[in-house]
N, C-alpha and C positions, 0 to 999 in steps of 0.2 A: 504494500500500500504506500501511497505518497500523500503529502499534505501535512498541515500543521500538527495533526495528531498521529502521525506515523510512529509506530512503536507502542502506542496505547492499545490495550485490549479490553473488550467488554464481553463477559459471558452473561447474557441477559435473558430475561423471561418475559419480555414485552409482547403484547398482542394487540389486535385491532388497530386503532389509529393513534391515540395520544402517545402511548408508550413506544409503539413501533416507529412513529415519526421522530420522536425524540432520539432514539438510537440510530435511526437512518441518518439523521444530521451528523451524528458522531462518525458514522461510516463515511459519509461524504467528505468529512474533514480529515479522513485518512486513518481512523481507528479501525482495528480488526474487530468487528462486531460479530460474535458467534451467538446465534439465537437458538434458545432451547424451544423445541416444540414437542407436543405429546400426541402420539398417533390416535389414541382412543378419544381425544377431544381436540380436533384440529382448530387452529386459529379461526375465529368467527369470520375473519375477512378472507380466509381461503374458501369458506362455505362448507357445506356438509359433503360427505362422500357421495351422496345420492343426487346432489344438485346437478342440473344440466349444464353443459358447457355453452357459453355464449357463441352464437352462430358465427360471428366474425373470427373468433379464435378457433372455433372448430374447423374452419376451412384451412387452417395451417396444418401442413402434413405431419409435423413433429408433435402436435398437440395430442397428448394421450390421456391426461388426467385433469378433470375440471378443477380440482383443488390446487393444481400447480399453475393454472393459467388464469386464475381469477384476477381481474384488473385491479381490484381493491388492494389485495395483498401485495401484488407486484409493484404497486405505486409507492408503497411506504417501507419497503424493505430492500431498497437498492444497495448494492455493495456488501451485503451481509453473507455470512455462512450460516447454514442451518444444520443442527443436529437434533436427534430425537432421543429422549429418555423418558421413561414413565417414573415420575417422582413418587408415585404411590407404591412402587416396588422398591424394596431395600437395595437391590443392585443399581437401580436407576438413581436413587438418592446418593449412593456411594460414589457413583461416577460424577455426579454434579459436584459433590464436595471435593472430589479429587481435582476438578478443573478450576475451582475457586483460587488456588494459589497462583494461577497464571493470569488472573483477572485484575486489572486496575479498577474496573467498574462492574458493578452488578446493578441492573435496573429492572423494575417490574411495575406492572400496573394492575395487579390483582386487587380484590377487596382486602382490607387491612389484616384479616385474620389468617390468610392463606399461608404465607411464608412462615409465620410463627408456628402454625400447626404442623408444618413440615420440619421444624427445627432449623429453618434457614433465615431466621431473623437477623437483624444487624449484629447483635452481640455474638451469635453463633458464627456468622460469617467473619466478623472481626477476629474471633479466636483462631480462625483458619488463616486469614490474611490481615495482619494488624493495620495496614494502611489502605485497606479497600475502601472505595467510595460506593455507597449503596444509595440508590435513588428510588423512592417509591412514589408513583403517580397514581393518586386515587381521586375519587369524586370530591370528598370533603376532608381529606387528610386522615391521619391515623389516631387523632385524639379529638375530644369534643363530642357533643351530643349527637352529631350526624355522622360520626366516623364510620359506622357500619351500614349506613344507608347507601345502596348502590345508585350509581348515576352514570349517565352518558352525556354527550354533548347537548342533546335535545333537552335534557332536564337541567343541565348546568346553565343554559342561557337564561331562563327565568330566575333561578336561585342566585345567580351572580349579579342580577340587575340589568344584564344586557338586553333582555327582551323589552324592558321598559323604554328603551331608546329606539327600538326598531318598529317601524310602522309609520302611519300617516297621522297628521294632527287630528283628524276627525275619526280615527279608527282605533281599534284595540291594539295592545302590545302584540308583537309578532316574534316568532323565531326566524332565524336566517334561512332555515331549510337546508343547511349545509353541515350541521354538526360542528359549527365553527369553533366551539371551545376546545375540541380535541386538538386542533392544530395549534391554538394558542398555548395550551398546556404543554404540548410537545416542544414548542419553542422555549418556553420558560424552563422546562426540564433540561433541555440542552444547555441553556445559559447557566443554570445552577451547577450542572456537572462540570462545565468549563471552569467556572469559578472555583469549584472544589479541587479540580486538578491544579489550578494555579496556587491554591492554598497549600496543597500537598507538596508542590515543588519548593515552596518557601519553608515549610515547617516539617515535612515528612509525615504529616498526619492525614489520615483518611477522615471521612465523616459520613453522617447519615443525612439524606435530604428527604424531607417529608413534604411533598408537593400536593397541594389541594387544587384540583381543577377549578373549583369555585373561586378560591382566592386569586388564582392566576388570572381568571377572567374578570374578577372585580378590579384588579390592578389594570387590566387592559382597558377598562372604561373608567379609570381612576379620576379623570377630570370631572366627570359627571358625579361620581361618588363624593368627591371633595366639595363640589358645588352644593350638593345636598347637605353634607355635614356642616357646612359653614352658613348656609342660608335657610335650611329647612325646606327649600323648594325643590321639587323634582323637575328636571329638565323635560320639556315636552318632546314628543316624537316629531321628526322633521321630514320624514320621507327621504327624498334625495336632496333636500335643501341644506344650505349651510347656515350656521348660527349667526354669522355676522355680515356676509356679503351676498349679493345677487347680481346676475343669475348664477345658479348652481343647480343643474338638473339633467335629466335624461329626456331627450326630445325625439319625436318620431321622424323617420326619413322614408324615402321611397322603399317599397318592398324589394327584396332580393329577386334574383332570377327564378328562384324556386317558389316565389309567392309569399314567403314568410316575412313577417314584419321585421323591420330593422330600426335601430335606435342609435342616437349619437349623444355623447356626454359633452356638455358645454358649461364653462364657468368663466366668470370675469371677476377677479379679486381686487382689481383697482381700476381707476378711471382710464388709464392707458389701454388696458385690455377691453374695457367696455367700449371705448372709442373705436378700437380696431374691429370689434364685433359689429358695431353699428355700420362702419364703413363697408365691411364684407357683405352685410345683409342689404345695405342700400335702402332701408325702410324708414329712415328719418327718426328712429327711436331716440336719438340723442337730442332731438328738438322737442320731444314730448315732456311737458313740465312734470309729469309723474315720475319720469325716469332720469332726470337731470343729474341726480347724485345717488349715492348708495342708499342713503336713508329713504329717499323716495322709492327706489326700486324695491327695497325690503318692505316698505309700506304698501306697495301695490304689486306684490309678487305674483298673485294669481293672474292679473292682467298682463304682466310682463311675460310670464311663461306661456300664456295663450298666444301672445303675439309671436314669440320665438317659434313655438310649435307650428303655427300656421305657415311660417317661412320654411322651416326645415322639412316639413312634410312633402315638399315638392323637390327636395334635393337628394342626390345620391349620397349615401352614408360615407363611404370611404373618401370620396372626392371632397366632400364638405369638410370632413375632419382634417384632411391634409391641408386644404386651403386655409382653414382657420388657424391651424398650427403655424403655418408659414407667416401668417399675419400677426402672430404673437398672442393669439387667444388660446386659453386652455381648452383643448378639445381632443376627443378620441372616439373611435367607433366602439360600440358595445358589442363584444364578440361572444358567440356561444362557445362551448367547450371544444368543439371540433375546429373552430376558427382559431382559438387560442393555440391549439397544438400545431397549427400550420403558420402561425404568425412569424414573419421573417425576422423581426427585431428580437423577439424572444429567443428564437433559434440562434441568432448571431451572438447574443449575450450568454448563451449556455443555460438559459432558463428551461428551454425545451431541448432534450437530447434524445437521440435514438439509440436504443440498446437491444441487443439480441438475447432473448431468454432461451434457456435450454429446450423448452417445450413450446412456448407461446410464439416464438419467432421475434421479428423486429417490430417494436412499437415505440412511439414517442412517450417519454416520461418527463416529469418535472425534475430538473437537475438541482444542483446546489444553489441555495439562495445567498451565497456569499462568495467573494473573490478575494484572494490574497496576492500581494506582489512578490513576496519572497518564497512562498510555498504554494504554488499554483494548485488549484483543486480540479480534479478531473473525475467525473462519475463514469467509471469504466465497466462496471459489472452490474448486470440485471439482478433482480431478486432471485433467491435460491428456490429450487424445488424442495418440497418437504423432505427433510432428512438427507439432503444431497451430500452434505459434508460430514456425516456422522463418523464413518470410518476414518476419514482424513483427520478429523479433530481428535478422535480417540487414539489413533496411532501417533500423531504428532506430539501430543502432550502426555499421554499415558503409556505410550509404547505398546498399545494393544495389538495383538495378533489378529489376522483375518479370521482364524478359527474361533477365537473368543468372541469376536464381533458377531459372527454367524450364530453363536449360541444365544447372544442377547436378542438377536432378531427372532430366533425361534421361540423365545420366551415373551415376545412382544414388548420387551424392555426398550428396544430401539428398532430401527428399520424405517420403511416408507409405506405410506398408504394405510388403509384400514387394517386394524389388528385382526389376526386370524383366530 
């Protein structure tokens, strides 16, 4: 591996999105992330063993197993190695304990009681590797009255306060529809682990990180939380509008060749940008007394947005966004997910990369969200198939023979696919 974390290793038990994304970021930064999986209970983002294979992937000649070609799992496990052991079996638990001395990082996102019940809590892991960094990502943290309440991104949005800010002024609070808190928690977990590694470099000490998804997402909307704590007033929902300037919104454009609706995002945060927008539109908005300054535009935002929408509805989306951008106006086309994957700017910057998976073939994936000058980051390896690296890991670190490995497979302690 290469990158700023080359030489760092994690033996992790993360799954689904928040934990897997956290450890994927570590892998993207160059760490050797070895992910534990359990055959009898596959990662929920792999899907069940009986789940059908998506048609687009099923058309790939090398695609054999639906659980290995699931786009959800393969999007958040780039660059990792996968091994399988059943921690409910003594031999599986023994193998995991034997791998801990080779780990700088252990990360998990089970409910709080799971690792303790297995005898793999922080104190037990610290006894094996004194400077180990253990990160637990859970819905509400490992202490407090909500500690054992399960949660996912969709339940964290309202409990963190995020949903109170999503929606329109005349409507109810909304969820994002994207399980957004998982990604936020993953980023906070990555940052916490990076900080812990820095601390260990200076002091030689490991530490335990107890990350609450709720608290991470409260911090993510911290300005609104601070506003409420200081004033006692809850910020209203704004839709696509901005708190202080106008226009700031999503406006219709001509439909695409496929007949589907298209939209363009436009904003003007100062008078120069507003003047450039007025000149591009040629509609004389700058002469309208309602819109002569930002206070007027905010006070008549409904009328302002209606006027802009009437103009943009007859414009072609991409051409309009490009023309406005060249004029100094904040503007961009609103892309769907397929368009994002093909966006040339995102591909040039390495946000979208194409990787070849052992079964799924070549697909675009979201690459590293960071760049470094001295230690370039390159996402070079697709997500692993389930248990793809089990023997490799066991032989590399434990000196295990092929014969011993096959014994473990026969006992369903390790191996690939549904247990027999």
